[in-house]
C-alpha positions in Angstrom: 3.9 -52.0 39.3 4.1 -55.1 41.7 2.8 -58.5 41.7 0.4 -60.0 43.7 -0.4 -62.9 46.1 -2.0 -64.4 42.9 -0.2 -63.8 40.1 -1.7 -61.0 39.5 -0.8 -57.0 38.1 -3.1 -54.3 37.1 -2.8 -53.0 33.7 -1.9 -49.6 33.3 -5.1 -47.8 31.5 -2.9 -45.8 28.9 -2.0 -49.9 27.9 -5.4 -50.6 27.8 -6.3 -48.5 25.8 -4.0 -48.7 23.1 -4.1 -52.8 22.8 -7.9 -52.2 22.9 -8.3 -54.5 26.3 -11.3 -53.8 28.4 -13.1 -55.9 30.4 -13.9 -59.6 28.8 -11.1 -59.0 26.5 -9.1 -62.6 26.0 -5.5 -61.6 26.4 -2.3 -64.6 26.4 1.1 -63.5 27.3 3.9 -65.1 24.7 7.5 -65.4 25.9 10.5 -64.9 24.3 14.2 -65.2 25.5 13.4 -63.8 29.1 10.7 -61.3 27.8 7.2 -62.2 27.7 4.4 -60.0 26.1 0.4 -59.3 26.7 -1.5 -60.0 23.2 -5.6 -59.4 23.3 -6.2 -62.9 21.7 -8.9 -61.6 19.0 -8.2 -64.5 17.3 -10.1 -66.9 20.4 -12.6 -64.2 20.4 -13.5 -64.5 17.0 -13.5 -67.9 17.5 -16.0 -67.4 20.1 -18.0 -64.9 18.2 -18.4 -68.4 15.4 -19.3 -70.7 17.9 -22.3 -69.0 18.7 -23.4 -67.4 15.7 -26.8 -68.8 14.8 -27.6 -70.4 17.9 -30.3 -68.6 18.5 -33.6 -70.3 17.2 -36.3 -67.5 17.9 -36.6 -64.4 15.7 -38.1 -60.9 17.1 -38.0 -58.1 15.9 -36.5 -55.6 18.2 -39.3 -54.0 18.8 -40.2 -57.3 20.3 -36.9 -57.7 22.4 -37.1 -54.2 23.8 -40.6 -55.1 24.9 -39.5 -58.5 26.8 -36.4 -56.9 28.3 -38.6 -54.1 29.9 -41.8 -56.1 31.0 
């Protein structure tokens, strides 16, 4: 695998599948004695979900939401 000029690499599909990494997944690198480990940052995702939980202030049924999105 080759690093681009922007420092980017493509994570192989089998690695993404094994780690449960999908588009939008937060990841971090952990450094340890000259090696780097790619780790899905599930804690950050959980914090973001907790931060926005209850942010909606309008109660709508599923049918009402679908009507709005289709209308």
